[in-house]
C-alpha positions as CSV (number, residue, x, y, z in Angstrom):
1,M,-14.0,-14.3,-49.5
2,V,-13.2,-11.4,-47.2
3,Y,-10.7,-8.6,-47.9
4,C,-9.2,-5.8,-45.8
5,A,-11.1,-2.5,-46.3
6,N,-7.8,-0.6,-45.8
7,C,-5.2,-2.5,-47.8
8,G,-7.1,-5.1,-49.8
9,Q,-5.3,-8.1,-48.1
10,K,-7.2,-11.4,-48.5
11,L,-8.5,-12.4,-45.0
12,E,-10.0,-15.4,-43.3
13,E,-13.5,-14.9,-42.0
14,N,-12.4,-15.2,-38.3
15,F,-9.6,-12.6,-38.4
16,N,-10.2,-9.7,-36.1
17,F,-7.3,-7.7,-37.5
18,C,-5.6,-7.5,-40.9
19,P,-2.2,-9.2,-40.6
20,K,-0.8,-6.9,-43.2
21,C,-1.9,-3.4,-42.0
22,G,-3.4,-4.1,-38.5
23,V,-6.8,-2.5,-39.2
24,K,-9.7,-4.1,-37.3
25,T,-11.9,-6.1,-39.6
26,K,-15.7,-6.3,-39.7
27,A,-15.5,-9.5,-37.7
28,G,-13.4,-7.8,-35.1
29,T,-15.8,-4.9,-34.8
30,A,-18.8,-7.3,-34.6
31,A,-17.0,-9.3,-31.8
32,G,-16.3,-6.1,-29.9
33,V,-12.5,-6.7,-29.9
34,P,-10.8,-3.6,-28.5
35,E,-8.0,-1.9,-30.5
36,P,-4.5,-2.4,-29.0
37,W,-4.3,1.4,-28.4
38,E,-7.6,1.2,-26.3
39,N,-5.9,-1.1,-23.8
40,M,-2.8,1.2,-23.8
41,K,-5.1,4.3,-23.3
42,E,-6.7,2.6,-20.3
43,A,-3.3,1.8,-18.8
44,F,-2.2,5.4,-19.2
45,V,-5.4,6.7,-17.6
46,Q,-4.8,4.3,-14.6
47,A,-1.2,5.3,-14.4
48,A,-2.1,9.0,-14.4
49,E,-4.6,8.4,-11.6
50,Q,-2.0,6.7,-9.5
51,I,0.6,9.5,-10.2
52,N,-2.0,12.1,-9.2
53,K,-2.7,10.3,-5.9
54,A,1.0,10.1,-5.2
55,F,1.5,13.8,-5.9
56,Q,-1.5,14.7,-3.7
57,K,0.0,12.6,-0.9
58,A,3.4,14.1,-1.4
59,A,2.0,17.6,-1.4
60,E,0.1,16.9,1.9
61,E,3.2,15.4,3.5
62,T,5.3,18.4,2.3
63,R,2.8,20.8,3.7
64,K,2.8,19.1,7.1
65,A,6.6,19.0,7.1
66,F,6.8,22.8,6.4
67,E,4.2,23.5,9.0
68,E,6.2,21.5,11.6
69,A,9.5,23.1,10.5
70,R,7.9,26.6,10.9
71,K,6.6,25.7,14.3
72,E,10.0,24.4,15.4
73,F,11.8,27.4,14.0
74,K,9.5,29.8,15.8
75,E,10.0,27.9,19.1
76,Q,13.8,28.0,18.7
77,T,14.0,31.6,17.7
78,T,11.6,32.7,20.4
79,S,13.3,30.7,23.2
80,K,16.8,32.1,22.2
81,R,15.8,35.7,22.2
82,K,17.6,37.7,24.8
83,T,16.4,40.9,26.4
84,V,19.2,43.4,26.3
85,C,19.6,45.9,29.2
86,V,19.6,49.5,27.9
87,N,21.7,50.5,31.0
88,C,24.6,48.1,30.8
89,G,24.0,46.1,27.6
90,A,23.9,42.7,29.3
91,A,21.9,39.9,27.6
92,N,19.1,38.6,29.8
93,P,16.6,35.7,29.4
94,P,13.4,36.9,27.5
95,E,11.2,36.5,30.6
96,S,13.5,38.7,32.8
97,R,11.9,41.9,34.3
98,F,15.2,43.1,35.8
99,C,18.8,43.0,34.5
100,S,20.8,40.1,35.9
101,K,24.0,42.2,35.8
102,C,23.0,45.7,37.0
103,G,19.6,45.1,38.5
104,K,17.9,47.9,36.6
105,P,14.3,47.3,35.3
106,L,14.1,46.0,31.7
107,S,11.7,47.8,29.4
C-alpha cells in the first residue's frame, strides 16, 4: 500500500501525482514526470524570448525610422533656407551669390 508523503492519501502504485493534494509521488519522480509548473515555466521562457526578439526588431525599425525622419527633416530645412540680402531684405535661394532684387553681392 502506498500513501502520499504530503497528505497521507491512499494511492495506487501507478499514480504519478496525489489526486488529493497534487504532490508528485515517488512513482512520478522515478518516471521522470515533469511538474505542471515546469511546463508552464518553459512556456514563459519561450514567450519571453519571443517578446524580446519582437522588441529588438521594433527598436531597430524605430531607430531606422528616426534616422530617415532626421535625414528628410534636414533636407527639407536646408532646401528651404533663404539667403536674406542685407541691403534690401529680399529673400534669395540659398545658392545665390547676388541678390535677385537689387543685384548686390550676398555675404
